[in-house]
Every structure is written in C-alpha cells, then in structure tokens.
C-alpha positions in Angstrom: 37.0 -2.0 14.8 38.8 -5.3 14.7 39.4 -5.2 18.5 35.7 -4.3 19.1 34.6 -7.3 17.1 37.1 -9.6 18.8 35.9 -8.4 22.3 32.3 -8.8 21.3 32.8 -12.4 20.1 34.7 -13.2 23.3 31.9 -11.8 25.4 29.3 -13.7 23.6 31.3 -17.0 23.8 31.9 -16.6 27.5 28.3 -15.7 28.2 27.1 -18.7 26.3 29.5 -21.0 28.1 28.5 -19.6 31.5 24.8 -20.2 30.6 25.6 -23.8 29.6 27.6 -24.5 32.8 24.9 -22.9 35.0 22.2 -25.0 33.3 24.2 -28.2 33.7 24.8 -27.4 37.4 21.1 -26.6 38.1 19.4 -29.3 36.1 18.6 -32.4 38.1 18.6 -36.0 36.9 15.3 -37.6 37.8 15.4 -41.3 38.7 12.1 -43.0 39.0 11.9 -45.7 41.6 9.3 -48.5 41.4 7.4 -48.3 44.6 7.4 -51.4 46.9 4.1 -50.2 48.4 1.8 -52.0 46.0 -1.3 -52.0 48.3 -3.8 -49.1 48.7 -3.5 -48.5 52.4 -5.4 -45.3 52.2 -8.7 -47.1 52.0 -8.1 -49.0 55.3 -6.8 -47.0 58.2 -6.2 -50.2 60.2 -4.0 -51.8 57.6 -0.4 -52.3 58.8 2.6 -51.8 56.4 4.3 -54.9 55.3 7.4 -55.5 53.2 7.1 -56.9 49.7 8.3 -60.4 48.9 11.1 -58.8 46.9 12.3 -56.7 49.9 12.0 -59.6 52.3 14.2 -61.7 49.9 16.8 -58.9 49.7 16.7 -58.5 53.5 17.3 -62.3 53.9 20.2 -62.2 51.6 21.8 -59.3 53.5 21.2 -61.0 56.8 22.9 -64.2 55.6 25.9 -62.3 54.4 26.0 -60.3 57.7 26.0 -63.6 59.7 28.8 -65.0 57.6 30.8 -61.8 58.1 30.2 -62.0 61.9 31.3 -65.7 61.9 34.5 -64.7 60.1 35.1 -62.0 62.7 34.7 -64.5 65.5 37.0 -66.9 63.7 39.7 -64.3 63.5 39.3 -63.7 67.2 39.5 -67.4 68.0 42.7 -67.7 65.9 44.2 -64.7 67.8 43.3 -66.3 71.1 44.8 -69.7 70.1 48.0 -68.0 69.0 48.3 -66.1 72.3 47.7 -69.2 74.4 49.8 -71.7 72.4 52.6 -69.8 70.7 55.9 -68.7 72.2 57.2 -66.2 71.5 54.0 -64.4 70.3 54.0 -62.7 67.0 52.5 -59.3 67.9 52.1 -58.3 64.2 49.9 -61.4 63.6 47.7 -60.6 66.6 47.3 -57.0 65.4 46.4 -58.2 61.9 43.8 -60.6 63.3 42.3 -57.8 65.4 42.0 -55.6 62.3 40.4 -58.5 60.3 38.0 -59.1 63.3 37.0 -55.4 63.3 36.5 -55.2 59.5 34.2 -58.2 59.4 32.3 -57.1 62.4 31.6 -53.7 60.9 30.6 -55.2 57.5 28.2 -57.5 59.3 26.7 -54.7 61.3 26.2 -52.4 58.3 24.5 -55.1 56.2 22.3 -56.1 59.2 21.1 -52.5 59.7 20.4 -52.2 56.0 18.3 -55.4 56.0 16.3 -54.0 58.9 15.3 -51.0 56.8 14.0 -53.4 54.1 12.2 -55.7 56.6 11.9 -54.0 60.0 10.8 -55.7 63.2 7.6 -55.0 65.1 7.6 -53.0 68.3 4.8 -55.2 69.7 7.4 -57.6 71.1 9.8 -55.1 72.8 12.5 -57.7 73.5 12.6 -59.2 70.0 12.5 -55.7 68.5 15.5 -54.7 70.7 17.5 -57.9 69.9 16.9 -57.6 66.2 17.7 -53.9 66.1 20.9 -54.1 68.2 22.2 -57.5 67.2 25.3 -55.8 65.8 26.2 -54.5 69.3 25.9 -58.0 70.9 27.9 -59.5 68.1 30.7 -57.0 68.5 30.9 -57.9 72.2 31.1 -61.6 71.4 33.7 -60.9 68.7 36.1 -58.9 71.0 35.5 -59.3 74.7 36.9 -62.8 75.0 40.1 -61.7 73.2 40.4 -58.6 75.5 40.1 -60.9 78.6 42.7 -63.4 77.2 45.2 -60.6 76.4 45.0 -59.1 79.9 45.1 -62.4 81.7 47.6 -64.3 79.6 50.9 -65.3 81.2 52.5 -65.5 77.7 52.4 -61.7 77.4 54.6 -59.2 79.3 53.3 -55.8 80.5 54.3 -54.0 77.4 52.6 -56.5 75.1 49.5 -56.5 77.1 49.3 -52.7 77.0 49.7 -52.5 73.2 47.6 -55.5 72.2 45.0 -54.8 74.9 44.7 -51.2 73.9 44.2 -52.1 70.2 41.6 -54.8 71.1 39.7 -52.4 73.4 39.6 -49.8 70.7 38.4 -52.5 68.3 35.6 -53.5 70.7 34.5 -49.9 71.1 34.5 -49.1 67.4 32.7 -52.4 66.5 30.2 -51.8 69.3 29.5 -48.2 68.1 29.1 -49.3 64.5 26.7 -52.1 65.7 24.3 -49.8 67.5 21.3 -48.7 65.5 20.4 -45.3 67.0 17.3 -45.0 64.9 16.0 -48.5 64.5 13.1 -48.8 62.0 9.9 -50.6 62.9 6.7 -51.8 61.1 4.7 -49.3 63.2 7.0 -46.5 62.3 6.7 -47.2 58.5 2.9 -47.6 58.9 2.7 -44.2 60.7 4.8 -42.3 58.2 3.1 -43.9 55.1 -0.4 -43.1 56.4 0.6 -39.5 57.2 1.9 -39.0 53.6 -1.3 -40.6 52.3 -3.4 -38.3 54.3 -1.6 -35.3 53.0 -1.1 -36.3 49.3 -3.6 -39.1 48.7 -0.9 -41.8 48.1 2.4 -42.9 49.5 4.6 -41.2 47.0 7.8 -39.2 47.9 11.0 -37.8 46.6 14.6 -37.9 48.1 18.2 -37.5 47.2 21.3 -39.6 47.8 22.9 -37.2 50.3 19.8 -35.6 51.9 18.4 -36.3 55.3 14.8 -35.7 54.5 12.2 -37.1 52.1 9.9 -34.7 50.3 6.3 -34.5 49.0 7.0 -32.2 46.1 9.6 -32.4 43.4 9.8 -28.7 43.2 10.6 -28.2 46.9 13.1 -25.4 47.4 15.4 -27.8 49.4 15.8 -30.0 46.3 16.9 -27.1 44.1 20.3 -26.6 45.7 23.6 -27.4 44.1 24.5 -30.1 46.6 22.8 -32.8 44.6 22.3 -33.5 40.9 19.9 -36.4 41.2 16.4 -36.7 42.6 14.7 -40.0 43.2 10.9 -40.1 42.8 8.0 -42.5 42.8 9.0 -44.6 45.8 7.2 -44.9 49.1 8.4 -43.7 52.5 9.8 -47.2 53.1 11.7 -46.9 49.8 13.3 -43.6 50.9 14.4 -45.2 54.2 15.7 -48.3 52.4 17.7 -46.4 49.8 19.2 -43.6 51.9 20.7 -44.5 55.3 21.0 -40.8 56.1 17.2 -40.5 56.3 16.3 -41.6 59.8 13.1 -43.5 60.4 11.3 -41.0 62.5 8.6 -38.2 62.2 11.3 -35.5 61.7 12.5 -37.0 58.4 9.6 -35.5 56.5 10.5 -32.1 55.0 8.5 -29.6 57.1 8.4 -27.2 54.1 6.6 -29.9 52.1 4.4 -30.9 55.0 3.2 -27.3 55.7 2.6 -26.8 52.0 0.5 -30.0 51.8 -1.5 -29.1 54.8 -2.2 -25.6 53.4 -3.2 -27.0 50.0 -5.5 -29.5 51.6 -7.3 -26.7 53.4 -6.1 -27.7 56.9 -3.9 -24.7 57.4 -5.9 -23.8 60.5 -4.7 -27.0 62.2 -1.1 -26.7 63.5 1.4 -29.3 62.3 2.1 -30.2 65.9 -1.5 -31.3 66.3 -1.4 -33.4 63.1 1.9 -35.1 64.3 0.3 -35.9 67.7 -2.6 -37.6 66.0 -0.3 -39.7 63.9 1.6 -40.7 67.0 -1.7 -41.7 68.7 -2.5 -43.9 65.7 0.9 -45.6 65.9 0.6 -46.2 69.6 -2.8 -47.8 69.0 -1.2 -50.1 66.5 1.5 -51.1 68.9 -0.9 -51.8 71.8 -3.2 -54.0 69.7 
C-alpha cells in the first residue's frame, strides 16, 4: 500500500509539473504598442501615409549617428592609406586593424540608415532620390573601401605578398560592406499607404499583430501562426508601419501580410467570392495611381 501511495503522489506531482510547464510554454506575453498612425485614413481614400513627428525625430537621430559612423569608417580608410604611402616598413597588422574598423563602422552606419528609412521612408515619386536614399549604404561602402583597394594594389611600398594579403582583405571588406549597405526591400511612402489602406479595408482600421522573430504581420491575435512555440511574445495595437519599423524581418511588400488572416478577413467581410489575387491587384492599382500623381 505504501508503494502504491508513493507512486500515486509521484504521478500527480509529475502531471501537475507537466501541466504548468506546458502552460508556461504556450502562454504568450502580449505587448501593446501605441500606434503611430493617429489619423483616420479610412475616411479618405486619397490620403497618403505620413510619419509622425516622433518617428521623424527618431529617424533623424538614427541618420545622424549613421553619418557619423560612415565618417569614422572613411577616417579609418584615410589613415590606412596614409600609413601605406608614408611609412616604411609598413605595419601590416595596423592596416588590417584599420580595415576591420572601417568595415565595422560602415556596417553600423548602413544598419542604422536602413532602420531610419523604415521609420521615415522616401517617396517613389522621385525615382532617383528614392534610389539614392534607399541605397546610400552601398555608395558609402564603395567610398569607404575602393580608394584603399586601389592604393594597396598600386603602391610601390608593398611587395607582391603584402598586396595579395592586404588587397584580399580589403576587397572582402568592400564586398561585405556593400552587401550590408544594400536594401533589398526598401520601404516607401506609397508602399506604407497601400498596405495600411488594405488593412483598413479588411478590418476597419490599421491595427495589426506581429512577433519579434516572425516575417509576417497578422490581423488576428488568435491566428494559428501566432500559437507556435517559436515565440513567447505578441505585439499588438500598432499599425502596419509600426510592424515594419519594429521588426526588420518583415519586408515592406504585399507578401508580408499573413495570407491566413487575409483570407479569414475577406471571408468574414462577405467578400469570399472575390479572389485574394483580385484584391491585391486593386491595391496595386491604387498604389500606382498615388505614384503617378
């Protein structure tokens, strides 16, 4: 009898612990985000999305820091060039350290610049300015490395072996900095307007959910894709622009809206007879109309 009672107590204890652990694993922390979309754009289909003063201020701060980082990267390059041209014998370790410092500051600048563009994106109306603002990190990487690469391979103070080592490291630095400087999915005012209005048409307001690690934003807190074990925190209450600004993994394009949520919203609204593809095409037409104004 004693062993039976002991086993029963052990079973009950383990069962209770498992239930507690399971509950802790499945419960989600809900973090409410104050939406930056203060205006009611649903009443005016021609209204264009605009960043708040707070987000513009944050974007400006990030851009200032990014420019400072880029200037420090260029300064490290200039010091390396000066050392190569005016020092004999050349200290290779110093040049390598300066290349690493150059690369680090170039990457930091590019990351901060891209983050600022998510808070305060450019407009696609001026294609050239949009391209320059979106890809400024790439151009800065070229400025911060290409002169050094040229000096290394043309300097008479370096022998063949030194040119091979330093030149190879500098070229790798140029490629890495350039890659990190490219924004493969640059946000735009027109894109934010398009996505926000699509959410408003489906839900009545620009109000979405997202996670830190997810690549989609959602229309429903109980979406099946938010119930997995890969995340323990759900952000809610923000706009589409907030989702883009707070999670760099969510790319600013039409594919970032969870299709499960989109289909559910269309069905609940009574538009299930209209395919999602047709709805997306209409939204794209609206965006193109905004760009061509």
